[in-house]
C-alpha positions, 0 to 999 in steps of 0.5 A: 224658564221662560227665555227671553228672545235677544236678537229677532227680526220682526219682519221677516217670518222664518219662511221666505224672506221674499215675500216677508219683505214686499209686506213690508215694500209699501208700509207696515204690514201692521197684521204681520207684525202683530201675528209676531207678537201673539206667537212670543205672547201664546209663549210667555216671552216677555222681553224682544230685542230686534235686531232693526230694518228699514222698514219701520216695522220693528218702530211698530212692534215697540209702539204696540209691544205692552198690549202683548205684554212684552219689552220690545228693544229696538235699534230702528235700523241696523247701521253699514259701511255703505258697499258692504252687508247690510241692506236688508235690515239697515241703512248705510254711511260712506263716511262718520259725518254720514254714521253719526246722521245715522245715529241722530235719525234712528235716535228720533225715531225712538231707538233704544241702541244701536247696531252696527255691522263689522262683518259681513254674513256666513256663506254656508256652501263653504266652511270658515268663510264670511262675505265683507271682513274689511272694517279697520280696527281704527273704523270700529273703535270709532263707529263705537266711541260715537255711539257711545257717546251719545249714550248707546249701547252697541248690539255688534254683527260680527263673524269670524274670528278677526271681525269678532275680535276687532269688535270685542276690542272696540268695547261692543257691549253686545256680540251678534252670532259670532260664528268661527271664534276662537278662545282668543278672542272669548278671553277678551268677550271674558275680560270686558264682560260683552255678551254673547248672543250666538243666535245658533238655531240659524244654522242648525235649523237649516239642516235637513232643509236642502237649502245648502250642501248638508255636511258643510251645515253640519260641521257649521252647526257642529262647530259653534255648540263646540265654541258655546261650551267652551266660552261658556266655561270661560266665563263669557255671559251668553244670550238666549238670541234666535234670530228669529225671522231669519230662514227656518227660525220662527216668532217666538219657537226659534227663541224656544229651540234657541234655549233648548240648544244653549241649555245643555252648552251652558253646563250647570246653572244654566238658566242662571247664566241665561238671565243673567246676560237678560239682566245685562241686556235690560241695563244696558239697552233698554235705554238710552243714557242719560 
């Protein structure tokens, strides 16, 4: 099976975020975007779902993806609460009125879906710690409701049991990352038919890089694998997305690494399970539902 890449960031190169971002500072680096698409094309990957950026890179990628035989889905940019994590991939909102305006901006630039941030990121030097977890149940429910009301599926960046559960109960359509998830939250996801894109190689590929304490990196990676196996056994829909562009996760290669990692964890009929999630992504995220 040639998997789809269900979570990527085309503006990053997987090597050096600062240098990657600098290349887009004065406008979209078209050569960099084309280089990434060529990597996917060379591996036969025909579907990419981008997690957004504030440079217009994913918008440009979508505009040329057909040249490479690729279906490209993107939110234009992620939308995050001002003062919280999300600046590297999105645009902030201060209140619901501004959130609505961000959705309008995404729509005008051809967004296929809406991406919201419901937590910060993992602290790889401290096991179990996630930044920015102060999103309320009421706020997340309203964010999802507004996006759905406008006809968009919702991708939610979330890690930490409380944040993932909050996103799941709010009715998002997919959970991205989902580190430190508990069994009860998995049951909610199964009940609601949500897709989980665990981006497991973002932690697994840190091993041996010296970027963070090795024991903690290994603990995070192994705990996440155990959670994926449990979720799969419970019948949670799991998709193959590597967070390509993140440190040590290269475009094209990262997707295949994620597939190799997920396959044994999903057990029997792993390919069929991954394909089901891919098909649901195509159905729900491919375009605005009118």
